[in-house]
GULUMFI-864168 format. One record per residue (C-alpha): residue in one letter; x, y, z. Coordinates in steps of 0.001 Angstrom, whole numbers, plus 500000, padded with zeros to 6 digits. Layout:
AXYZ
...
***
This chain:
M557514355019345837
M558960356336342622
R560752354052340237
I563613355359338127
V564047353492334909
A567242353960332935
Y566937353618329212
V570019352276327472
R570236352563323747
Y571548349584321905
S573019349831318482
N574178347412315889
A577826348130316631
S580385346343314582
I584137346423314652
M585383347777311380
F588879348882310463
D588770352569309767
W590688353604306668
H591809356818308425
I593783354702310903
L595361352786308037
L596272356017306246
G597717357528309442
A599780354417310145
L601033354352306557
I602114358005306708
F603772357413310100
F605822354460308855
I606807356282305659
L608043359250307710
C609954356926310048
G611611355250307071
I612580358592305558
L614091359748308864
I616031356499309303
F617551356722305827
Q618259360442306235
N620078359701309491
L622194357074307726
I623073359621305026
W624024362224307667
E626225359716309510
E627978358758306267
E628563362424305387
D629881363100308886
Y632257360146308650
S633526361117305197
R634073364718306363
N635982363626309482
K637620360477308115
K641135361745308813
W640276362548312432
Y638563359169312982
K641619357339311596
W643930359368313849
K641765358645316891
D641652354940316036
S645429354754315681
A645890356719318937
I643609354314320804
K645508351318319415
A648918352868320134
N648015353876323696
K646002350723324449
G642808352703325136
N644417355262327477
L643780358624325830
S644739360792328814
G648140361666327361
I647267362459323757
Y644831365351324279
P646247368736325299
R645546369813328844
S643057372649329273
K644306375955330654
E643342376454334264
***
């Protein structure tokens, strides 16, 4: 009868925090922060560009108690 012996290598494995993971996480969070602030800037620019329209829409909603079906022109059919 033939015996099969499996040889398993053991190593002195240790759990160490890899600095590449730290660098990747740091870059990821910096990019997320930049995108969040850029989005806030874009929203502010969009609001300032369309401030007159937003005020008109707000006053129309208040005047019509939320029913906007009568203030927009009907599309041509």
